[in-house]
Every structure is written in structure tokens, then in C-alpha cells.
Steps between C-alpha positions, in 0.01 A plus 500: 500500500208612281610867523843394375343323203287803415802728520698266274216484247469880498875532445450303177214721381196313631167669549357384835122499551320590825508138616879487466519292181714591200271560204760566230849625423398738224615294199274201420727371223806503728297334777390220270852456365640476854238245600567283192877537470631576847309498826173629643405553862135467600376603843270219617502592868129575497403144408325303771715220638391222735695196616267210576598187688333172569492150360161553334564842344627375160195276462260777609651747252488232231125459554434876511708592196554423134856368526661187641666672793492179705759357260753781545841387626712719726643784293223487241228758441186535293241760411144410588154649538288456813137443413169511684285186523323628185831533313525877520846652528576610856872572471800435280792358698856392457580207727863418583599189699747600772570142616460454875420871543165460318346662194547863399184648352537824302188696407402844371569809712258539791369143476641349821146485643 
């Protein structure tokens, strides 16, 4: 599927870097105009994604982060920051409540560890 996406992007003039990401389409003004007035596609496949389950997970994330993720209802999401015990930023996360399936945690590329 990824090869098909890259081929499609190239057919529209995209420059693809060595990691397989489109870097530009050669016309910054047209790119901005398309993003503001029409549609933009962003490849986010490299983001780390984890689905967590368990009755205590929302409360644990609430205590480890800067956002009230324990109060999220199914279908809701929130950005948050995980912090160390000293308040240092460990990771920026987006948390999305999947209902009975658990919580989807989305982090920066390569951060699944």
C-alpha cells in the first residue's frame, strides 16, 4: 500500500526523500493554497501508536500527564504531555478513548519504547 501512495504522490509532482516521505510538490504557494482552500494529505504512518487496555489505565495516564485523560468519554481525545516525577517532559501524546477497546496513544515516530 505504501508503494502505491508513493507512486501516486510522485505522479502529482512530489519529491520523495530517502525515508519515503514527500518533502514538497515544487510550488509552496500552491501547496499552501491547496491546504487552506481544498484538501491536504499528510502521511502520519511513522507515528508510534499503542492501544492500552485496563480499568486503571485512564487514572494512571491522568496522574502521569498534564491533561485530564481520565475524564475522556468514548469518542473523545486530548493532547497531553507525559512528565517525569520531577516534572520534566518525557513525551507528548494524543490520547483517544476507543470505548471498550481501550485508549489509543499516539506519540512521535520511533517512541513506542
